[in-house]
KEDRENLUM-328732 format. One record per residue (C-alpha): x, z, y; residue in one letter; residue number from 0. Coordinates in pm, 1 decimal, decimal comma. Example, Ala and Ser with C-alpha at 12.3 -4.5 7.8 and 13.67 -1.06 7.14 Angstrom:
residues 2
<pt><xx>1230,0</xx><zz>780,0</zz><yy>-450,0</yy><type>A</type><seq>0</seq></pt>
<pt><xx>1367,0</xx><zz>714,0</zz><yy>-106,0</yy><type>S</type><seq>1</seq></pt>
END
This chain:
residues 223
<pt><xx>-5931,2</xx><zz>12908,8</zz><yy>8065,6</yy><type>X</type><seq>0</seq></pt>
<pt><xx>-5605,3</xx><zz>12707,8</zz><yy>8073,6</yy><type>X</type><seq>1</seq></pt>
<pt><xx>-5519,5</xx><zz>12344,0</zz><yy>8126,9</yy><type>X</type><seq>2</seq></pt>
<pt><xx>-5495,3</xx><zz>12276,3</zz><yy>7754,2</yy><type>X</type><seq>3</seq></pt>
<pt><xx>-5850,5</xx><zz>12398,1</zz><yy>7694,3</yy><type>X</type><seq>4</seq></pt>
<pt><xx>-5974,6</xx><zz>12185,2</zz><yy>7987,7</yy><type>X</type><seq>5</seq></pt>
<pt><xx>-5795,1</xx><zz>11878,7</zz><yy>7853,1</yy><type>X</type><seq>6</seq></pt>
<pt><xx>-5948,9</xx><zz>11936,8</zz><yy>7513,1</yy><type>X</type><seq>7</seq></pt>
<pt><xx>-6298,8</xx><zz>11934,1</zz><yy>7668,3</yy><type>X</type><seq>8</seq></pt>
<pt><xx>-6227,1</xx><zz>11612,9</zz><yy>7857,9</yy><type>X</type><seq>9</seq></pt>
<pt><xx>-6099,2</xx><zz>11448,5</zz><yy>7539,2</yy><type>X</type><seq>10</seq></pt>
<pt><xx>-6406,7</xx><zz>11553,6</zz><yy>7339,4</yy><type>X</type><seq>11</seq></pt>
<pt><xx>-6638,9</xx><zz>11433,8</zz><yy>7614,9</yy><type>X</type><seq>12</seq></pt>
<pt><xx>-6457,5</xx><zz>11112,3</zz><yy>7700,1</yy><type>X</type><seq>13</seq></pt>
<pt><xx>-6763,0</xx><zz>10888,9</zz><yy>7678,7</yy><type>X</type><seq>14</seq></pt>
<pt><xx>-6982,6</xx><zz>11082,2</zz><yy>7918,5</yy><type>X</type><seq>15</seq></pt>
<pt><xx>-6705,2</xx><zz>11146,4</zz><yy>8171,9</yy><type>X</type><seq>16</seq></pt>
<pt><xx>-6606,6</xx><zz>10777,1</zz><yy>8161,8</yy><type>X</type><seq>17</seq></pt>
<pt><xx>-6965,1</xx><zz>10674,3</zz><yy>8229,3</yy><type>X</type><seq>18</seq></pt>
<pt><xx>-6984,9</xx><zz>10924,0</zz><yy>8516,6</yy><type>X</type><seq>19</seq></pt>
<pt><xx>-6664,9</xx><zz>10783,8</zz><yy>8665,4</yy><type>X</type><seq>20</seq></pt>
<pt><xx>-6794,5</xx><zz>10423,5</zz><yy>8637,4</yy><type>X</type><seq>21</seq></pt>
<pt><xx>-7114,7</xx><zz>10514,0</zz><yy>8822,0</yy><type>X</type><seq>22</seq></pt>
<pt><xx>-6916,1</xx><zz>10705,8</zz><yy>9087,4</yy><type>X</type><seq>23</seq></pt>
<pt><xx>-6695,4</xx><zz>10406,0</zz><yy>9156,9</yy><type>X</type><seq>24</seq></pt>
<pt><xx>-6989,4</xx><zz>10159,6</zz><yy>9153,7</yy><type>X</type><seq>25</seq></pt>
<pt><xx>-7204,0</xx><zz>10366,2</zz><yy>9394,8</yy><type>X</type><seq>26</seq></pt>
<pt><xx>-6902,4</xx><zz>10451,5</zz><yy>9611,4</yy><type>X</type><seq>27</seq></pt>
<pt><xx>-6900,8</xx><zz>10089,2</zz><yy>9729,9</yy><type>X</type><seq>28</seq></pt>
<pt><xx>-7245,7</xx><zz>10144,8</zz><yy>9875,3</yy><type>X</type><seq>29</seq></pt>
<pt><xx>-7211,6</xx><zz>10494,1</zz><yy>10009,5</yy><type>X</type><seq>30</seq></pt>
<pt><xx>-6939,8</xx><zz>10751,7</zz><yy>10078,9</yy><type>X</type><seq>31</seq></pt>
<pt><xx>-6909,7</xx><zz>10972,2</zz><yy>9768,4</yy><type>X</type><seq>32</seq></pt>
<pt><xx>-6537,6</xx><zz>11023,8</zz><yy>9719,4</yy><type>X</type><seq>33</seq></pt>
<pt><xx>-6197,8</xx><zz>10907,7</zz><yy>9847,9</yy><type>X</type><seq>34</seq></pt>
<pt><xx>-6063,2</xx><zz>10940,0</zz><yy>9492,8</yy><type>X</type><seq>35</seq></pt>
<pt><xx>-6133,9</xx><zz>10624,1</zz><yy>9297,2</yy><type>X</type><seq>36</seq></pt>
<pt><xx>-5844,7</xx><zz>10612,2</zz><yy>9047,2</yy><type>X</type><seq>37</seq></pt>
<pt><xx>-5954,5</xx><zz>10747,4</zz><yy>8706,9</yy><type>X</type><seq>38</seq></pt>
<pt><xx>-5650,1</xx><zz>10961,5</zz><yy>8648,4</yy><type>X</type><seq>39</seq></pt>
<pt><xx>-5690,0</xx><zz>11127,7</zz><yy>8989,0</yy><type>X</type><seq>40</seq></pt>
<pt><xx>-6061,0</xx><zz>11169,9</zz><yy>8941,7</yy><type>X</type><seq>41</seq></pt>
<pt><xx>-6008,3</xx><zz>11325,8</zz><yy>8603,9</yy><type>X</type><seq>42</seq></pt>
<pt><xx>-5775,4</xx><zz>11585,2</zz><yy>8747,0</yy><type>X</type><seq>43</seq></pt>
<pt><xx>-5903,7</xx><zz>11650,7</zz><yy>9100,2</yy><type>X</type><seq>44</seq></pt>
<pt><xx>-6278,8</xx><zz>11626,8</zz><yy>9020,6</yy><type>X</type><seq>45</seq></pt>
<pt><xx>-6345,2</xx><zz>11680,4</zz><yy>8651,1</yy><type>X</type><seq>46</seq></pt>
<pt><xx>-6061,5</xx><zz>11919,0</zz><yy>8557,5</yy><type>X</type><seq>47</seq></pt>
<pt><xx>-6105,7</xx><zz>12123,1</zz><yy>8873,6</yy><type>X</type><seq>48</seq></pt>
<pt><xx>-6479,8</xx><zz>12163,7</zz><yy>8814,6</yy><type>X</type><seq>49</seq></pt>
<pt><xx>-6437,0</xx><zz>12284,0</zz><yy>8449,4</yy><type>X</type><seq>50</seq></pt>
<pt><xx>-6229,9</xx><zz>12587,2</zz><yy>8544,3</yy><type>X</type><seq>51</seq></pt>
<pt><xx>-6556,5</xx><zz>12761,9</zz><yy>8634,7</yy><type>X</type><seq>52</seq></pt>
<pt><xx>-6686,7</xx><zz>12751,0</zz><yy>8274,3</yy><type>X</type><seq>53</seq></pt>
<pt><xx>-6571,4</xx><zz>13106,4</zz><yy>8173,2</yy><type>X</type><seq>54</seq></pt>
<pt><xx>-6801,7</xx><zz>13255,1</zz><yy>8439,7</yy><type>X</type><seq>55</seq></pt>
<pt><xx>-7116,6</xx><zz>13077,4</zz><yy>8320,1</yy><type>X</type><seq>56</seq></pt>
<pt><xx>-7304,2</xx><zz>13266,7</zz><yy>8047,8</yy><type>X</type><seq>57</seq></pt>
<pt><xx>-7484,2</xx><zz>13091,7</zz><yy>7764,3</yy><type>X</type><seq>58</seq></pt>
<pt><xx>-7809,7</xx><zz>12935,0</zz><yy>7878,5</yy><type>X</type><seq>59</seq></pt>
<pt><xx>-7746,0</xx><zz>13010,6</zz><yy>8241,8</yy><type>X</type><seq>60</seq></pt>
<pt><xx>-7948,7</xx><zz>12870,4</zz><yy>8528,6</yy><type>X</type><seq>61</seq></pt>
<pt><xx>-7690,6</xx><zz>12712,3</zz><yy>8760,0</yy><type>X</type><seq>62</seq></pt>
<pt><xx>-7735,3</xx><zz>12570,2</zz><yy>9111,0</yy><type>X</type><seq>63</seq></pt>
<pt><xx>-7463,7</xx><zz>12353,6</zz><yy>9269,2</yy><type>X</type><seq>64</seq></pt>
<pt><xx>-7507,7</xx><zz>12375,4</zz><yy>9650,0</yy><type>X</type><seq>65</seq></pt>
<pt><xx>-7401,2</xx><zz>12081,7</zz><yy>9872,7</yy><type>X</type><seq>66</seq></pt>
<pt><xx>-7313,8</xx><zz>11904,7</zz><yy>9545,0</yy><type>X</type><seq>67</seq></pt>
<pt><xx>-7226,5</xx><zz>11570,3</zz><yy>9703,8</yy><type>X</type><seq>68</seq></pt>
<pt><xx>-7123,2</xx><zz>11342,9</zz><yy>9420,8</yy><type>X</type><seq>69</seq></pt>
<pt><xx>-7209,3</xx><zz>11616,6</zz><yy>9162,8</yy><type>X</type><seq>70</seq></pt>
<pt><xx>-6898,8</xx><zz>11841,4</zz><yy>9155,3</yy><type>X</type><seq>71</seq></pt>
<pt><xx>-6867,4</xx><zz>12092,7</zz><yy>8998,4</yy><type>X</type><seq>72</seq></pt>
<pt><xx>-7227,4</xx><zz>12085,1</zz><yy>8862,8</yy><type>X</type><seq>73</seq></pt>
<pt><xx>-7222,7</xx><zz>11770,0</zz><yy>8646,9</yy><type>X</type><seq>74</seq></pt>
<pt><xx>-6892,1</xx><zz>11835,8</zz><yy>8474,0</yy><type>X</type><seq>75</seq></pt>
<pt><xx>-6998,6</xx><zz>12190,6</zz><yy>8392,6</yy><type>X</type><seq>76</seq></pt>
<pt><xx>-7329,8</xx><zz>12065,6</zz><yy>8244,6</yy><type>X</type><seq>77</seq></pt>
<pt><xx>-7153,8</xx><zz>11781,1</zz><yy>8055,8</yy><type>X</type><seq>78</seq></pt>
<pt><xx>-6918,1</xx><zz>12033,8</zz><yy>7895,3</yy><type>X</type><seq>79</seq></pt>
<pt><xx>-7196,5</xx><zz>12282,7</zz><yy>7830,1</yy><type>X</type><seq>80</seq></pt>
<pt><xx>-7539,8</xx><zz>12127,8</zz><yy>7762,5</yy><type>X</type><seq>81</seq></pt>
<pt><xx>-7691,0</xx><zz>12473,9</zz><yy>7734,3</yy><type>X</type><seq>82</seq></pt>
<pt><xx>-7667,1</xx><zz>12513,8</zz><yy>8116,8</yy><type>X</type><seq>83</seq></pt>
<pt><xx>-7989,7</xx><zz>12463,0</zz><yy>8309,5</yy><type>X</type><seq>84</seq></pt>
<pt><xx>-7863,5</xx><zz>12264,3</zz><yy>8605,9</yy><type>X</type><seq>85</seq></pt>
<pt><xx>-7999,5</xx><zz>12222,5</zz><yy>8956,8</yy><type>X</type><seq>86</seq></pt>
<pt><xx>-7810,8</xx><zz>12005,7</zz><yy>9206,3</yy><type>X</type><seq>87</seq></pt>
<pt><xx>-7889,7</xx><zz>12049,4</zz><yy>9577,8</yy><type>X</type><seq>88</seq></pt>
<pt><xx>-7785,7</xx><zz>11825,4</zz><yy>9865,2</yy><type>X</type><seq>89</seq></pt>
<pt><xx>-7917,1</xx><zz>11767,4</zz><yy>10215,5</yy><type>X</type><seq>90</seq></pt>
<pt><xx>-7860,3</xx><zz>11389,5</zz><yy>10198,9</yy><type>X</type><seq>91</seq></pt>
<pt><xx>-8134,9</xx><zz>11203,4</zz><yy>10010,4</yy><type>X</type><seq>92</seq></pt>
<pt><xx>-7922,2</xx><zz>10899,9</zz><yy>9916,3</yy><type>X</type><seq>93</seq></pt>
<pt><xx>-7690,8</xx><zz>11136,1</zz><yy>9728,0</yy><type>X</type><seq>94</seq></pt>
<pt><xx>-7989,7</xx><zz>11267,6</zz><yy>9537,6</yy><type>X</type><seq>95</seq></pt>
<pt><xx>-8078,5</xx><zz>10916,0</zz><yy>9438,0</yy><type>X</type><seq>96</seq></pt>
<pt><xx>-7723,6</xx><zz>10867,2</zz><yy>9304,1</yy><type>X</type><seq>97</seq></pt>
<pt><xx>-7732,0</xx><zz>11200,9</zz><yy>9119,0</yy><type>X</type><seq>98</seq></pt>
<pt><xx>-8066,6</xx><zz>11120,4</zz><yy>8960,8</yy><type>X</type><seq>99</seq></pt>
<pt><xx>-7921,2</xx><zz>10793,7</zz><yy>8831,9</yy><type>X</type><seq>100</seq></pt>
<pt><xx>-7615,5</xx><zz>10972,3</zz><yy>8686,6</yy><type>X</type><seq>101</seq></pt>
<pt><xx>-7840,5</xx><zz>11220,6</zz><yy>8516,8</yy><type>X</type><seq>102</seq></pt>
<pt><xx>-8044,0</xx><zz>10937,9</zz><yy>8366,0</yy><type>X</type><seq>103</seq></pt>
<pt><xx>-7759,2</xx><zz>10709,3</zz><yy>8259,3</yy><type>X</type><seq>104</seq></pt>
<pt><xx>-7537,4</xx><zz>10982,1</zz><yy>8114,7</yy><type>X</type><seq>105</seq></pt>
<pt><xx>-7823,8</xx><zz>11170,2</zz><yy>7953,9</yy><type>X</type><seq>106</seq></pt>
<pt><xx>-7731,4</xx><zz>11484,5</zz><yy>8146,1</yy><type>X</type><seq>107</seq></pt>
<pt><xx>-8055,6</xx><zz>11663,6</zz><yy>8241,2</yy><type>X</type><seq>108</seq></pt>
<pt><xx>-8053,4</xx><zz>11800,9</zz><yy>8596,4</yy><type>X</type><seq>109</seq></pt>
<pt><xx>-8302,7</xx><zz>11895,4</zz><yy>8860,3</yy><type>X</type><seq>110</seq></pt>
<pt><xx>-8185,7</xx><zz>11698,1</zz><yy>9167,3</yy><type>X</type><seq>111</seq></pt>
<pt><xx>-8326,2</xx><zz>11850,1</zz><yy>9486,0</yy><type>X</type><seq>112</seq></pt>
<pt><xx>-8312,5</xx><zz>11712,4</zz><yy>9841,7</yy><type>X</type><seq>113</seq></pt>
<pt><xx>-8297,6</xx><zz>12035,9</zz><yy>10046,9</yy><type>X</type><seq>114</seq></pt>
<pt><xx>-8072,2</xx><zz>12229,9</zz><yy>10279,1</yy><type>X</type><seq>115</seq></pt>
<pt><xx>-7924,9</xx><zz>12543,7</zz><yy>10130,2</yy><type>X</type><seq>116</seq></pt>
<pt><xx>-8057,1</xx><zz>12759,3</zz><yy>10414,5</yy><type>X</type><seq>117</seq></pt>
<pt><xx>-8411,0</xx><zz>12631,9</zz><yy>10352,0</yy><type>X</type><seq>118</seq></pt>
<pt><xx>-8374,5</xx><zz>12685,2</zz><yy>9975,0</yy><type>X</type><seq>119</seq></pt>
<pt><xx>-8262,1</xx><zz>13040,0</zz><yy>10024,7</yy><type>X</type><seq>120</seq></pt>
<pt><xx>-8578,1</xx><zz>13124,7</zz><yy>10218,6</yy><type>X</type><seq>121</seq></pt>
<pt><xx>-8817,6</xx><zz>12954,6</zz><yy>9980,9</yy><type>X</type><seq>122</seq></pt>
<pt><xx>-8894,0</xx><zz>12910,2</zz><yy>9612,7</yy><type>X</type><seq>123</seq></pt>
<pt><xx>-8526,5</xx><zz>12909,9</zz><yy>9504,2</yy><type>X</type><seq>124</seq></pt>
<pt><xx>-8445,1</xx><zz>13248,3</zz><yy>9653,3</yy><type>X</type><seq>125</seq></pt>
<pt><xx>-8261,5</xx><zz>13472,0</zz><yy>9399,7</yy><type>X</type><seq>126</seq></pt>
<pt><xx>-8355,0</xx><zz>13233,1</zz><yy>9114,6</yy><type>X</type><seq>127</seq></pt>
<pt><xx>-8014,8</xx><zz>13143,8</zz><yy>8963,7</yy><type>X</type><seq>128</seq></pt>
<pt><xx>-7769,7</xx><zz>13316,1</zz><yy>8733,3</yy><type>X</type><seq>129</seq></pt>
<pt><xx>-7484,9</xx><zz>13114,8</zz><yy>8882,8</yy><type>X</type><seq>130</seq></pt>
<pt><xx>-7444,5</xx><zz>12929,9</zz><yy>9215,1</yy><type>X</type><seq>131</seq></pt>
<pt><xx>-7146,7</xx><zz>12704,7</zz><yy>9281,6</yy><type>X</type><seq>132</seq></pt>
<pt><xx>-7012,6</xx><zz>12535,1</zz><yy>9592,1</yy><type>X</type><seq>133</seq></pt>
<pt><xx>-6704,4</xx><zz>12317,6</zz><yy>9625,9</yy><type>X</type><seq>134</seq></pt>
<pt><xx>-6556,9</xx><zz>12191,9</zz><yy>9955,8</yy><type>X</type><seq>135</seq></pt>
<pt><xx>-6871,0</xx><zz>12264,2</zz><yy>10157,5</yy><type>X</type><seq>136</seq></pt>
<pt><xx>-6772,7</xx><zz>12517,0</zz><yy>10429,7</yy><type>X</type><seq>137</seq></pt>
<pt><xx>-6561,3</xx><zz>12826,0</zz><yy>10502,5</yy><type>X</type><seq>138</seq></pt>
<pt><xx>-6623,6</xx><zz>13114,5</zz><yy>10271,2</yy><type>X</type><seq>139</seq></pt>
<pt><xx>-6815,6</xx><zz>13339,3</zz><yy>10510,7</yy><type>X</type><seq>140</seq></pt>
<pt><xx>-7055,8</xx><zz>13052,7</zz><yy>10586,4</yy><type>X</type><seq>141</seq></pt>
<pt><xx>-7075,8</xx><zz>12959,4</zz><yy>10219,8</yy><type>X</type><seq>142</seq></pt>
<pt><xx>-7181,4</xx><zz>13312,1</zz><yy>10128,8</yy><type>X</type><seq>143</seq></pt>
<pt><xx>-7481,6</xx><zz>13294,3</zz><yy>10355,1</yy><type>X</type><seq>144</seq></pt>
<pt><xx>-7577,4</xx><zz>12959,9</zz><yy>10207,8</yy><type>X</type><seq>145</seq></pt>
<pt><xx>-7532,6</xx><zz>13061,5</zz><yy>9847,6</yy><type>X</type><seq>146</seq></pt>
<pt><xx>-7568,7</xx><zz>13436,8</zz><yy>9785,3</yy><type>X</type><seq>147</seq></pt>
<pt><xx>-7940,2</xx><zz>13430,7</zz><yy>9871,3</yy><type>X</type><seq>148</seq></pt>
<pt><xx>-7992,1</xx><zz>13192,4</zz><yy>9579,1</yy><type>X</type><seq>149</seq></pt>
<pt><xx>-7820,5</xx><zz>13423,2</zz><yy>9326,5</yy><type>X</type><seq>150</seq></pt>
<pt><xx>-8014,8</xx><zz>13669,8</zz><yy>9114,2</yy><type>X</type><seq>151</seq></pt>
<pt><xx>-7901,8</xx><zz>14030,3</zz><yy>9119,0</yy><type>X</type><seq>152</seq></pt>
<pt><xx>-7638,7</xx><zz>14053,0</zz><yy>8845,4</yy><type>X</type><seq>153</seq></pt>
<pt><xx>-7550,5</xx><zz>13684,1</zz><yy>8883,1</yy><type>X</type><seq>154</seq></pt>
<pt><xx>-7242,6</xx><zz>13524,9</zz><yy>9035,8</yy><type>X</type><seq>155</seq></pt>
<pt><xx>-7146,4</xx><zz>13287,9</zz><yy>9314,5</yy><type>X</type><seq>156</seq></pt>
<pt><xx>-6842,6</xx><zz>13068,9</zz><yy>9234,5</yy><type>X</type><seq>157</seq></pt>
<pt><xx>-6668,5</xx><zz>12937,0</zz><yy>9546,3</yy><type>X</type><seq>158</seq></pt>
<pt><xx>-6423,6</xx><zz>12657,1</zz><yy>9461,4</yy><type>X</type><seq>159</seq></pt>
<pt><xx>-6140,5</xx><zz>12655,1</zz><yy>9714,9</yy><type>X</type><seq>160</seq></pt>
<pt><xx>-5776,0</xx><zz>12562,1</zz><yy>9773,1</yy><type>X</type><seq>161</seq></pt>
<pt><xx>-5579,9</xx><zz>12831,2</zz><yy>9966,4</yy><type>X</type><seq>162</seq></pt>
<pt><xx>-5832,8</xx><zz>13101,3</zz><yy>10044,0</yy><type>X</type><seq>163</seq></pt>
<pt><xx>-5615,5</xx><zz>13382,7</zz><yy>10175,4</yy><type>X</type><seq>164</seq></pt>
<pt><xx>-5738,8</xx><zz>13387,4</zz><yy>10535,7</yy><type>X</type><seq>165</seq></pt>
<pt><xx>-6100,8</xx><zz>13312,4</zz><yy>10439,6</yy><type>X</type><seq>166</seq></pt>
<pt><xx>-6112,2</xx><zz>13603,7</zz><yy>10197,8</yy><type>X</type><seq>167</seq></pt>
<pt><xx>-6037,9</xx><zz>13849,6</zz><yy>10477,2</yy><type>X</type><seq>168</seq></pt>
<pt><xx>-6282,2</xx><zz>13682,1</zz><yy>10714,6</yy><type>X</type><seq>169</seq></pt>
<pt><xx>-6557,6</xx><zz>13684,1</zz><yy>10453,8</yy><type>X</type><seq>170</seq></pt>
<pt><xx>-6561,5</xx><zz>14052,2</zz><yy>10360,9</yy><type>X</type><seq>171</seq></pt>
<pt><xx>-6833,9</xx><zz>14141,2</zz><yy>10606,4</yy><type>X</type><seq>172</seq></pt>
<pt><xx>-7058,1</xx><zz>13850,6</zz><yy>10495,9</yy><type>X</type><seq>173</seq></pt>
<pt><xx>-7017,4</xx><zz>13937,3</zz><yy>10125,1</yy><type>X</type><seq>174</seq></pt>
<pt><xx>-7116,5</xx><zz>14298,5</zz><yy>10184,9</yy><type>X</type><seq>175</seq></pt>
<pt><xx>-7419,1</xx><zz>14222,0</zz><yy>10409,5</yy><type>X</type><seq>176</seq></pt>
<pt><xx>-7554,3</xx><zz>13954,7</zz><yy>10172,9</yy><type>X</type><seq>177</seq></pt>
<pt><xx>-7546,6</xx><zz>14181,9</zz><yy>9863,7</yy><type>X</type><seq>178</seq></pt>
<pt><xx>-7225,0</xx><zz>14058,9</zz><yy>9708,6</yy><type>X</type><seq>179</seq></pt>
<pt><xx>-6900,3</xx><zz>14201,3</zz><yy>9581,8</yy><type>X</type><seq>180</seq></pt>
<pt><xx>-6577,9</xx><zz>14008,6</zz><yy>9519,7</yy><type>X</type><seq>181</seq></pt>
<pt><xx>-6519,2</xx><zz>14046,3</zz><yy>9146,1</yy><type>X</type><seq>182</seq></pt>
<pt><xx>-6223,6</xx><zz>13817,0</zz><yy>9098,5</yy><type>X</type><seq>183</seq></pt>
<pt><xx>-5994,6</xx><zz>13568,6</zz><yy>9282,2</yy><type>X</type><seq>184</seq></pt>
<pt><xx>-5882,0</xx><zz>13320,0</zz><yy>9012,3</yy><type>X</type><seq>185</seq></pt>
<pt><xx>-5579,5</xx><zz>13125,2</zz><yy>9133,5</yy><type>X</type><seq>186</seq></pt>
<pt><xx>-5465,4</xx><zz>12837,7</zz><yy>8910,5</yy><type>X</type><seq>187</seq></pt>
<pt><xx>-5289,3</xx><zz>12500,9</zz><yy>8916,6</yy><type>X</type><seq>188</seq></pt>
<pt><xx>-5433,2</xx><zz>12171,8</zz><yy>8806,6</yy><type>X</type><seq>189</seq></pt>
<pt><xx>-5223,7</xx><zz>11954,7</zz><yy>8573,8</yy><type>X</type><seq>190</seq></pt>
<pt><xx>-5087,0</xx><zz>11761,4</zz><yy>8872,2</yy><type>X</type><seq>191</seq></pt>
<pt><xx>-4961,6</xx><zz>12086,2</zz><yy>9026,1</yy><type>X</type><seq>192</seq></pt>
<pt><xx>-5232,1</xx><zz>12125,3</zz><yy>9291,5</yy><type>X</type><seq>193</seq></pt>
<pt><xx>-5305,9</xx><zz>12495,5</zz><yy>9368,2</yy><type>X</type><seq>194</seq></pt>
<pt><xx>-5678,6</xx><zz>12587,1</zz><yy>9340,5</yy><type>X</type><seq>195</seq></pt>
<pt><xx>-5882,4</xx><zz>12901,8</zz><yy>9360,8</yy><type>X</type><seq>196</seq></pt>
<pt><xx>-6226,0</xx><zz>13013,3</zz><yy>9237,3</yy><type>X</type><seq>197</seq></pt>
<pt><xx>-6357,5</xx><zz>13315,0</zz><yy>9424,9</yy><type>X</type><seq>198</seq></pt>
<pt><xx>-6601,8</xx><zz>13497,8</zz><yy>9191,0</yy><type>X</type><seq>199</seq></pt>
<pt><xx>-6856,7</xx><zz>13697,6</zz><yy>9392,1</yy><type>X</type><seq>200</seq></pt>
<pt><xx>-7101,0</xx><zz>13916,1</zz><yy>9197,5</yy><type>X</type><seq>201</seq></pt>
<pt><xx>-7450,5</xx><zz>13974,6</zz><yy>9331,6</yy><type>X</type><seq>202</seq></pt>
<pt><xx>-7484,8</xx><zz>14354,0</zz><yy>9323,1</yy><type>X</type><seq>203</seq></pt>
<pt><xx>-7794,7</xx><zz>14398,2</zz><yy>9547,1</yy><type>X</type><seq>204</seq></pt>
<pt><xx>-8072,1</xx><zz>14182,2</zz><yy>9686,6</yy><type>X</type><seq>205</seq></pt>
<pt><xx>-8000,1</xx><zz>13981,0</zz><yy>9996,5</yy><type>X</type><seq>206</seq></pt>
<pt><xx>-8181,6</xx><zz>14123,2</zz><yy>10305,7</yy><type>X</type><seq>207</seq></pt>
<pt><xx>-8481,2</xx><zz>13911,8</zz><yy>10407,3</yy><type>X</type><seq>208</seq></pt>
<pt><xx>-8320,9</xx><zz>13815,3</zz><yy>10739,0</yy><type>X</type><seq>209</seq></pt>
<pt><xx>-8068,8</xx><zz>13588,2</zz><yy>10557,8</yy><type>X</type><seq>210</seq></pt>
<pt><xx>-7999,8</xx><zz>13300,7</zz><yy>10549,4</yy><type>X</type><seq>211</seq></pt>
<pt><xx>-8069,8</xx><zz>13283,3</zz><yy>10923,7</yy><type>X</type><seq>212</seq></pt>
<pt><xx>-8108,8</xx><zz>12898,8</zz><yy>10951,6</yy><type>X</type><seq>213</seq></pt>
<pt><xx>-8088,3</xx><zz>12681,8</zz><yy>11262,4</yy><type>X</type><seq>214</seq></pt>
<pt><xx>-7718,5</xx><zz>12629,1</zz><yy>11201,2</yy><type>X</type><seq>215</seq></pt>
<pt><xx>-7625,5</xx><zz>12993,3</zz><yy>11263,2</yy><type>X</type><seq>216</seq></pt>
<pt><xx>-7448,4</xx><zz>13014,2</zz><yy>10934,1</yy><type>X</type><seq>217</seq></pt>
<pt><xx>-7182,2</xx><zz>12783,5</zz><yy>11070,2</yy><type>X</type><seq>218</seq></pt>
<pt><xx>-7198,2</xx><zz>12851,9</zz><yy>11447,6</yy><type>X</type><seq>219</seq></pt>
<pt><xx>-7207,4</xx><zz>13228,5</zz><yy>11417,6</yy><type>X</type><seq>220</seq></pt>
<pt><xx>-7075,9</xx><zz>13322,0</zz><yy>11073,0</yy><type>X</type><seq>221</seq></pt>
<pt><xx>-7125,7</xx><zz>13684,4</zz><yy>10965,2</yy><type>X</type><seq>222</seq></pt>
END
């Protein structure tokens, strides 16, 4: 996918993305959702960035966005591709309230779930999704323990990052232990010149039952 294709999607879906932006700015006055409130910046740094994951999402995929925050990349992916079956997860309930309202007002169906990723990975959501995404949540080795347990065998985890060189090396052990394999490191630039990366990790074997460990160990003692 290139910047021209992304721009075309944004142009075709102007109404829904404009409504999303309006809600984001409105709710941002009541709660901390984003530091980016100018539409041109939001279009590039939030919407455009999110859409670069589209080529890795198969038709009709079940997709879970972990630690979704204000809904990135989950909502833009679903707005561009209505065939996606979207679940948005966040540990902060007031964000879930916001996401539910965005879903309703933009007519973008989504299952908005108030849960911690480590709890989701040990419960009903374990190995349930074709695609799991995460953007600006944690370091890659920690992210893998949050996200890979949610991915079906044969599915993919898409980690949205900036410069990921050091984190890639640090995460190799976690990826292997958790049943993953780094399939691609897609480096690209947004239309404003910002360098971005999507690390594509394929789920090649089931995650061992011991993971995720919970009790904050994913962050305090990363694999």
